[in-house]
C-alpha positions as CSV (number, residue, x, y, z in Angstrom):
1,X,-0.1,0.1,0.0
2,X,1.1,3.5,-0.7
3,X,0.7,6.7,1.5
4,X,0.6,10.3,0.1
5,X,0.5,12.5,2.9
6,X,0.0,16.5,2.2
7,X,-0.1,19.7,4.4
8,X,-1.1,22.9,2.7
9,X,-1.5,25.9,4.7
10,X,-4.6,28.4,3.9
11,X,-5.3,32.0,4.9
12,X,-9.1,31.5,5.1
13,X,-11.5,30.0,7.4
14,X,-12.0,26.1,8.2
15,X,-15.7,26.3,6.5
16,X,-14.4,27.6,3.6
17,X,-11.7,25.5,2.9
18,X,-13.6,22.3,3.9
19,X,-16.8,23.2,1.4
20,X,-14.1,23.8,-1.4
21,X,-12.4,20.5,-0.8
22,X,-15.9,18.9,-1.3
23,X,-17.0,21.1,-4.3
24,X,-17.4,18.7,-7.4
25,X,-17.1,21.9,-9.6
26,X,-14.0,23.2,-8.4
27,X,-12.4,19.6,-8.7
28,X,-13.2,19.4,-12.3
29,X,-11.6,22.7,-12.8
30,X,-8.2,21.5,-11.0
31,X,-8.1,18.4,-13.2
32,X,-8.5,20.1,-16.7
33,X,-5.3,18.4,-18.0
34,X,-7.1,14.9,-17.7
35,X,-10.7,16.2,-18.9
36,X,-11.8,14.5,-15.5
37,X,-15.8,15.0,-15.3
38,X,-18.3,13.8,-13.1
39,X,-20.6,11.6,-14.8
40,X,-22.9,9.8,-12.4
41,X,-24.1,10.2,-8.4
42,X,-23.7,13.7,-7.5
43,X,-22.3,15.7,-10.4
44,X,-22.0,19.3,-9.2
45,X,-21.9,21.3,-6.1
46,X,-21.0,20.0,-2.5
47,X,-20.5,16.4,-1.8
48,X,-21.9,15.1,1.4
49,X,-21.8,12.1,3.5
50,X,-23.2,8.9,2.1
51,X,-23.2,10.1,-1.5
52,X,-21.3,9.0,-4.5
53,X,-19.5,10.2,-7.4
54,X,-18.2,8.8,-10.9
55,X,-15.6,10.4,-12.6
56,X,-14.4,9.5,-16.3
57,X,-10.8,11.0,-17.3
58,X,-8.1,10.1,-19.5
59,X,-5.3,9.2,-17.2
60,X,-1.6,7.7,-18.8
61,X,-3.3,7.8,-22.2
62,X,-6.3,5.9,-20.8
63,X,-9.9,6.7,-20.5
64,X,-10.8,5.3,-16.8
65,X,-13.7,5.7,-14.4
66,X,-13.5,5.8,-10.8
67,X,-16.5,5.6,-8.3
68,X,-15.8,7.0,-4.6
69,X,-18.0,7.2,-1.9
70,X,-17.9,9.9,1.3
71,X,-18.1,7.4,4.0
72,X,-17.2,9.5,7.0
73,X,-17.8,13.4,7.8
74,X,-17.5,15.6,10.7
75,X,-18.1,19.2,9.5
76,X,-15.7,21.2,9.3
77,X,-13.1,18.8,10.3
78,X,-12.7,16.0,8.1
79,X,-14.2,13.7,5.4
80,X,-13.3,10.1,3.8
81,X,-14.0,9.2,0.4
82,X,-13.2,5.5,-0.6
83,X,-12.8,3.8,-4.3
84,X,-15.9,1.6,-4.9
85,X,-15.1,0.9,-8.4
86,X,-12.1,2.1,-10.5
87,X,-8.7,1.0,-11.6
88,X,-6.8,0.9,-8.3
89,X,-7.1,-2.2,-6.6
90,X,-8.0,-0.1,-3.5
91,X,-8.2,3.5,-2.3
92,X,-9.0,5.9,0.4
93,X,-8.6,9.5,0.9
94,X,-8.7,11.4,4.2
95,X,-9.1,15.1,4.3
96,X,-8.4,16.7,7.7
97,X,-8.8,20.3,8.4
98,X,-7.9,22.2,11.6
99,X,-7.9,26.1,12.2
100,X,-4.7,27.6,13.4
101,X,-5.5,31.5,13.9
102,X,-6.5,32.9,10.7
103,X,-4.7,30.0,8.9
104,X,-6.5,26.5,7.7
105,X,-4.4,23.2,7.7
106,X,-5.5,21.0,4.9
107,X,-4.0,17.6,5.5
108,X,-4.2,14.7,2.8
109,X,-3.9,11.1,3.7
110,X,-4.3,9.5,0.2
111,X,-3.5,5.7,0.4
112,X,-3.9,3.3,-2.6
113,X,-2.9,0.1,-3.8
114,X,-2.0,-0.6,-7.4
115,X,-3.5,-3.6,-9.5
116,X,-1.2,-6.1,-11.3
117,X,0.7,-7.6,-8.3
118,X,4.4,-7.4,-8.5
119,X,4.0,-5.4,-11.8
120,X,1.7,-2.8,-10.3
121,X,4.1,-2.3,-7.5
122,X,7.3,-1.8,-9.9
123,X,5.2,0.6,-11.6
124,X,3.8,2.3,-8.7
125,X,7.5,2.7,-7.2
126,X,8.8,4.3,-10.6
127,X,5.9,6.4,-11.6
128,X,2.3,6.3,-10.3
129,X,3.0,7.5,-6.6
130,X,4.5,10.7,-7.9
131,X,1.9,11.0,-10.9
132,X,-0.7,10.9,-7.8
133,X,1.2,13.3,-5.9
134,X,1.7,15.7,-8.7
135,X,-2.3,15.4,-9.1
136,X,-3.1,16.1,-5.3
137,X,-0.9,19.4,-5.4
138,X,-2.6,20.7,-8.1
139,X,-6.2,20.4,-6.7
140,X,-4.3,21.8,-3.5
141,X,-3.1,24.8,-5.4
142,X,-6.7,25.2,-6.6
143,X,-8.2,25.0,-3.7
144,X,-5.7,27.6,-1.6
145,X,-6.0,30.3,-4.7
146,X,-9.8,29.9,-4.5
147,X,-9.9,30.2,-0.7
148,X,-7.5,33.1,-0.6
149,X,-8.8,35.2,-3.3
150,X,-10.0,38.5,-2.1
151,X,-13.5,39.0,-3.5
């Protein structure tokens, strides 16, 4: 199992950051390079506890679908999604938030297991873990810039 841990410091209220992190429309903007679109379940707005979303995107030259479900949520401190269907053998993404003065610390814990046994483990070590980290960092940059934008 591979684990990616990210910490993002955002100058904004925890509730604003929490809502941006579960905003389907903002997620689609952050993944424009892969053409990621929500095609089933919750397809726009803020995803809630118990809801699913199915994403369709082109990753590594292959069109893929991924269905996730929000299995835990305590507003505005955390939510967790897991893969129900998709290319990974397993996937779990914990989104954690805490307020520190005028900043929100957003923490991602992204756990996944590659398919294809030993071949998948080698591919993961050489390429996939770094690819997924960059994917998550891009998403977090958009959350941060949106939350910190002066309106």
